[in-house]
C-alpha positions as CSV (number, residue, x, y, z in Angstrom):
1,M,0.0,0.0,0.0
2,E,1.5,3.3,-1.0
3,V,0.6,6.5,0.7
4,R,1.5,9.6,-1.3
5,A,1.3,13.1,0.2
6,K,1.3,16.7,-0.9
7,M,1.7,20.0,0.9
8,E,-1.2,22.5,1.0
9,R,-1.3,25.9,2.5
10,Q,-4.1,26.5,5.1
11,E,-5.2,29.5,7.1
12,G,-2.4,31.4,8.8
13,N,0.0,30.3,6.0
14,Q,0.7,27.0,7.8
15,E,1.5,24.0,5.7
16,K,-0.1,20.7,6.2
17,V,0.5,17.3,4.6
18,V,-2.5,15.8,2.9
19,A,-2.6,12.1,2.1
20,T,-3.6,11.1,-1.4
21,G,-3.6,7.3,-0.8
22,E,-5.3,5.1,1.8
23,L,-3.6,5.4,5.1
24,I,-6.4,4.3,7.5
25,Q,-9.7,2.9,6.5
26,L,-12.8,3.6,8.5
27,T,-15.7,1.2,8.3
28,P,-19.1,2.7,7.7
29,L,-20.1,2.2,11.3
30,A,-16.9,3.7,12.6
31,A,-17.4,6.8,10.3
32,E,-20.9,7.2,11.5
33,Q,-19.8,7.1,15.2
34,A,-17.0,9.6,14.5
35,R,-19.4,12.0,12.8
36,K,-21.9,11.7,15.7
37,A,-19.1,12.3,18.2
38,L,-17.9,15.4,16.3
39,E,-21.5,16.7,16.2
40,R,-22.1,16.1,19.9
41,K,-19.0,18.1,20.7
42,D,-20.1,20.9,18.3
43,M,-17.0,20.2,16.2
44,R,-18.4,19.9,12.8
45,G,-15.5,20.4,10.4
46,G,-13.1,19.1,13.1
47,V,-10.9,16.1,12.8
48,L,-10.7,12.6,14.2
49,R,-7.1,12.4,15.4
50,V,-5.6,8.9,15.2
51,G,-2.2,8.2,16.7
52,V,0.1,6.0,18.7
53,I,1.9,6.6,22.0
54,G,4.3,4.5,24.0
55,G,2.9,2.3,26.7
56,G,0.3,-0.4,27.2
57,C,0.8,-4.1,27.6
58,S,2.5,-4.6,24.3
59,G,4.6,-1.4,24.0
60,M,2.5,1.0,22.0
61,Q,-1.1,2.2,22.5
62,Y,-3.6,3.7,20.0
63,S,-4.8,7.2,20.7
64,L,-8.1,8.5,19.3
65,S,-9.4,12.0,20.0
66,L,-11.3,14.9,18.4
67,D,-9.7,18.2,17.5
68,R,-11.2,21.4,16.1
69,E,-8.5,21.5,13.4
70,A,-5.4,19.7,12.1
71,K,-2.0,20.7,13.3
72,A,1.0,21.6,11.2
73,G,2.8,18.5,10.0
74,D,-0.3,16.3,10.2
75,V,-1.2,13.9,7.4
76,V,-4.9,14.8,6.8
77,F,-7.4,13.0,4.6
78,E,-11.2,12.5,4.5
79,Q,-13.2,9.3,4.4
80,Q,-17.0,9.0,4.4
81,G,-17.4,12.6,5.5
82,V,-14.8,12.3,8.4
83,R,-11.6,14.3,8.3
84,I,-8.8,12.3,9.8
85,A,-5.5,13.7,11.1
86,V,-2.4,11.5,11.8
87,E,0.9,12.8,13.1
88,E,3.5,12.2,10.5
89,Q,5.7,10.0,12.9
90,A,2.7,7.7,13.5
91,V,2.2,6.9,9.8
92,P,4.5,3.8,9.6
93,Y,2.7,2.3,12.6
94,L,-0.8,2.9,11.3
95,K,-0.5,2.4,7.5
96,G,-3.2,0.0,6.3
97,T,-5.1,0.0,9.7
98,V,-8.8,-0.5,9.6
99,I,-10.8,1.2,12.3
100,D,-14.2,-0.4,13.1
101,Y,-16.8,0.3,15.7
102,V,-18.0,-2.7,17.7
103,S,-20.8,-3.0,20.3
104,G,-20.9,-6.0,22.6
105,L,-22.6,-7.1,25.7
106,H,-20.0,-5.5,28.1
107,S,-18.7,-2.5,26.0
108,A,-18.7,-0.6,22.8
109,G,-16.0,1.3,21.1
110,F,-13.5,1.6,18.3
111,K,-11.5,-1.4,17.3
112,F,-8.2,-1.2,15.4
113,V,-7.1,-3.9,13.0
114,N,-3.5,-3.1,12.3
115,P,-1.4,-5.1,9.7
116,N,1.8,-3.6,11.3
117,A,1.2,-5.2,14.7
118,V,3.1,-8.4,15.4
119,R,1.5,-8.8,18.9
120,T,-1.6,-7.2,20.5
121,C,-2.9,-7.3,24.1
122,G,-6.1,-9.0,25.1
123,C,-8.1,-5.7,25.2
124,G,-6.9,-4.6,21.8
125,S,-5.8,-1.2,22.8
126,S,-2.0,-1.8,22.6
127,F,0.3,-3.5,20.2
128,A,3.9,-4.3,19.4
129,P,4.9,-3.0,15.9
130,A,6.8,-4.9,13.3
131,E,10.4,-3.6,13.3
132,E,10.5,-3.6,9.5
133,G,7.4,-1.4,9.4
134,R,9.3,1.6,10.9
């Protein structure tokens, strides 16, 4: 999977990276839940921020949040009416990831299916990345 990027100028003369290939894929249900969350927070036009941070049972954890706008250096793209922002350094860990929304008897939430993970924890919120993926 190839992710190409281009630079665009935005307000305040900041540059941002815009992805032109598929980096992360949202399922229709995940996109719907993300749109609803942005609307509930009165953040229409905002972004779903997807990232990774150190920690968790397996070494790295997924992070998911809502922001009013993308930051300089973010890779930004849109899927199914949802703008997604990914920090540039997280791209190698997330390339090809599918984000779904699952609802079960005990909980509901976003689920990450990451082809770059060589090991995941039982709860699915942390992973160990493939060394060659970096």
